[in-house]
N, CA, C and O atoms as a GROMACS GRO file, in nm:
protein
  156
    1GLU      N    1  -0.336  -0.576   1.373
    1GLU     CA    2  -0.324  -0.715   1.332
    1GLU      C    3  -0.359  -0.807   1.448
    1GLU      O    4  -0.303  -0.797   1.557
    2ARG      N    5  -0.452  -0.897   1.421
    2ARG     CA    6  -0.493  -0.989   1.526
    2ARG      C    7  -0.449  -1.130   1.490
    2ARG      O    8  -0.477  -1.179   1.381
    3ILE      N    9  -0.380  -1.196   1.582
    3ILE     CA   10  -0.328  -1.330   1.557
    3ILE      C   11  -0.398  -1.430   1.650
    3ILE      O   12  -0.402  -1.412   1.772
    4TYR      N   13  -0.453  -1.536   1.589
    4TYR     CA   14  -0.522  -1.638   1.667
    4TYR      C   15  -0.449  -1.771   1.656
    4TYR      O   16  -0.416  -1.815   1.546
    5LEU      N   17  -0.423  -1.834   1.769
    5LEU     CA   18  -0.359  -1.965   1.768
    5LEU      C   19  -0.465  -2.074   1.781
    5LEU      O   20  -0.545  -2.073   1.874
    6CYS      N   21  -0.464  -2.167   1.685
    6CYS     CA   22  -0.562  -2.275   1.687
    6CYS      C   23  -0.491  -2.409   1.677
    6CYS      O   24  -0.371  -2.414   1.648
    7GLU      N   25  -0.563  -2.517   1.701
    7GLU     CA   26  -0.503  -2.650   1.697
    7GLU      C   27  -0.454  -2.683   1.556
    7GLU      O   28  -0.354  -2.753   1.539
    8THR      N   29  -0.526  -2.632   1.455
    8THR     CA   30  -0.493  -2.667   1.317
    8THR      C   31  -0.380  -2.582   1.262
    8THR      O   32  -0.317  -2.620   1.163
    9GLY      N   33  -0.353  -2.467   1.324
    9GLY     CA   34  -0.246  -2.383   1.273
    9GLY      C   35  -0.255  -2.241   1.323
    9GLY      O   36  -0.314  -2.215   1.428
   10LEU      N   37  -0.196  -2.149   1.248
   10LEU     CA   38  -0.192  -2.010   1.289
   10LEU      C   39  -0.282  -1.925   1.200
   10LEU      O   40  -0.264  -1.922   1.079
   11PHE      N   41  -0.378  -1.857   1.261
   11PHE     CA   42  -0.468  -1.770   1.187
   11PHE      C   43  -0.423  -1.625   1.202
   11PHE      O   44  -0.413  -1.573   1.313
   12VAL      N   45  -0.398  -1.562   1.090
   12VAL     CA   46  -0.356  -1.422   1.094
   12VAL      C   47  -0.455  -1.337   1.016
   12VAL      O   48  -0.477  -1.359   0.897
   13PHE      N   49  -0.515  -1.239   1.084
   13PHE     CA   50  -0.611  -1.152   1.020
   13PHE      C   51  -0.551  -1.012   1.003
   13PHE      O   52  -0.511  -0.948   1.100
   14GLU      N   53  -0.546  -0.967   0.879
   14GLU     CA   54  -0.493  -0.833   0.853
   14GLU      C   55  -0.594  -0.752   0.776
   14GLU      O   56  -0.647  -0.797   0.675
   15GLU      N   57  -0.621  -0.631   0.823
   15GLU     CA   58  -0.718  -0.544   0.757
   15GLU      C   59  -0.647  -0.455   0.656
   15GLU      O   60  -0.546  -0.391   0.687
   16PHE      N   61  -0.700  -0.452   0.534
   16PHE     CA   62  -0.639  -0.372   0.429
   16PHE      C   63  -0.698  -0.231   0.427
   16PHE      O   64  -0.786  -0.198   0.505
   17SER      N   65  -0.647  -0.149   0.336
   17SER     CA   66  -0.688  -0.009   0.329
   17SER      C   67  -0.838   0.001   0.304
   17SER      O   68  -0.903   0.096   0.348
   18GLU      N   69  -0.893  -0.097   0.232
   18GLU     CA   70  -1.037  -0.096   0.206
   18GLU      C   71  -1.112  -0.151   0.328
   18GLU      O   72  -1.085  -0.263   0.371
   19PRO      N   73  -1.207  -0.074   0.382
   19PRO     CA   74  -1.282  -0.112   0.502
   19PRO      C   75  -1.361  -0.240   0.480
   19PRO      O   76  -1.426  -0.256   0.376
   20GLY      N   77  -1.357  -0.330   0.577
   20GLY     CA   78  -1.436  -0.452   0.571
   20GLY      C   79  -1.371  -0.563   0.492
   20GLY      O   80  -1.430  -0.670   0.475
   21VAL      N   81  -1.248  -0.538   0.443
   21VAL     CA   82  -1.179  -0.641   0.366
   21VAL      C   83  -1.066  -0.700   0.450
   21VAL      O   84  -0.975  -0.629   0.493
   22PHE      N   85  -1.073  -0.830   0.471
   22PHE     CA   86  -0.973  -0.896   0.553
   22PHE      C   87  -0.911  -1.013   0.476
   22PHE      O   88  -0.973  -1.068   0.385
   23VAL      N   89  -0.792  -1.050   0.513
   23VAL     CA   90  -0.728  -1.168   0.455
   23VAL      C   91  -0.691  -1.264   0.569
   23VAL      O   92  -0.623  -1.226   0.664
   24CYS      N   93  -0.737  -1.388   0.555
   24CYS     CA   94  -0.707  -1.488   0.657
   24CYS      C   95  -0.601  -1.582   0.606
   24CYS      O   96  -0.620  -1.649   0.504
   25LEU      N   97  -0.489  -1.589   0.676
   25LEU     CA   98  -0.381  -1.680   0.638
   25LEU      C   99  -0.381  -1.799   0.732
   25LEU      O  100  -0.357  -1.786   0.852
   26LEU      N  101  -0.408  -1.916   0.674
   26LEU     CA  102  -0.407  -2.037   0.755
   26LEU      C  103  -0.279  -2.115   0.726
   26LEU      O  104  -0.262  -2.173   0.620
   27ILE      N  105  -0.188  -2.113   0.824
   27ILE     CA  106  -0.058  -2.177   0.807
   27ILE      C  107  -0.056  -2.312   0.881
   27ILE      O  108  -0.061  -2.318   1.004
   28TRP      N  109  -0.048  -2.418   0.803
   28TRP     CA  110  -0.046  -2.552   0.862
   28TRP      C  111   0.097  -2.590   0.897
   28TRP      O  112   0.192  -2.520   0.859
   29ALA      N  113   0.112  -2.701   0.968
   29ALA     CA  114   0.244  -2.747   1.011
   29ALA      C  115   0.330  -2.786   0.891
   29ALA      O  116   0.453  -2.777   0.896
   30ASP      N  117   0.265  -2.829   0.783
   30ASP     CA  118   0.340  -2.873   0.666
   30ASP      C  119   0.381  -2.756   0.577
   30ASP      O  120   0.445  -2.774   0.474
   31GLY      N  121   0.342  -2.634   0.618
   31GLY     CA  122   0.383  -2.517   0.544
   31GLY      C  123   0.281  -2.473   0.440
   31GLY      O  124   0.305  -2.378   0.365
   32CYS      N  125   0.168  -2.541   0.435
   32CYS     CA  126   0.064  -2.505   0.339
   32CYS      C  127  -0.008  -2.379   0.386
   32CYS      O  128  -0.044  -2.367   0.503
   33VAL      N  129  -0.029  -2.286   0.294
   33VAL     CA  130  -0.093  -2.159   0.329
   33VAL      C  131  -0.219  -2.139   0.248
   33VAL      O  132  -0.217  -2.145   0.125
   34ILE      N  133  -0.330  -2.116   0.317
   34ILE     CA  134  -0.457  -2.091   0.251
   34ILE      C  135  -0.496  -1.945   0.272
   34ILE      O  136  -0.504  -1.897   0.386
   35VAL      N  137  -0.518  -1.874   0.162
   35VAL     CA  138  -0.554  -1.733   0.172
   35VAL      C  139  -0.703  -1.715   0.145
   35VAL      O  140  -0.752  -1.750   0.037
   36ILE      N  141  -0.774  -1.662   0.242
   36ILE     CA  142  -0.919  -1.642   0.230
   36ILE      C  143  -0.951  -1.494   0.243
   36ILE      O  144  -0.916  -1.430   0.342
   37HIS      N  145  -1.019  -1.440   0.142
   37HIS     CA  146  -1.059  -1.299   0.147
   37HIS      C  147  -1.198  -1.289   0.209
   37HIS      O  148  -1.294  -1.347   0.158
   38LEU      N  149  -1.208  -1.217   0.319
   38LEU     CA  150  -1.336  -1.200   0.387
   38LEU      C  151  -1.391  -1.060   0.360
   38LEU      O  152  -1.323  -0.960   0.384
   39HIS      N  153  -1.512  -1.054   0.310
   39HIS     CA  154  -1.573  -0.924   0.280
   39HIS      C  155  -1.687  -0.899   0.378
   39HIS      O  156  -1.752  -0.794   0.371
   0.00000   0.00000   0.00000
């Protein structure tokens, strides 16, 4: 698991059992979470 700290929030990249599939969680200060599936 790789965690990146950015000015806009916290980026968390987790690799799933399927190769090449990642989920990016963008957590803002207001608690809003955006889930992006990267293939």
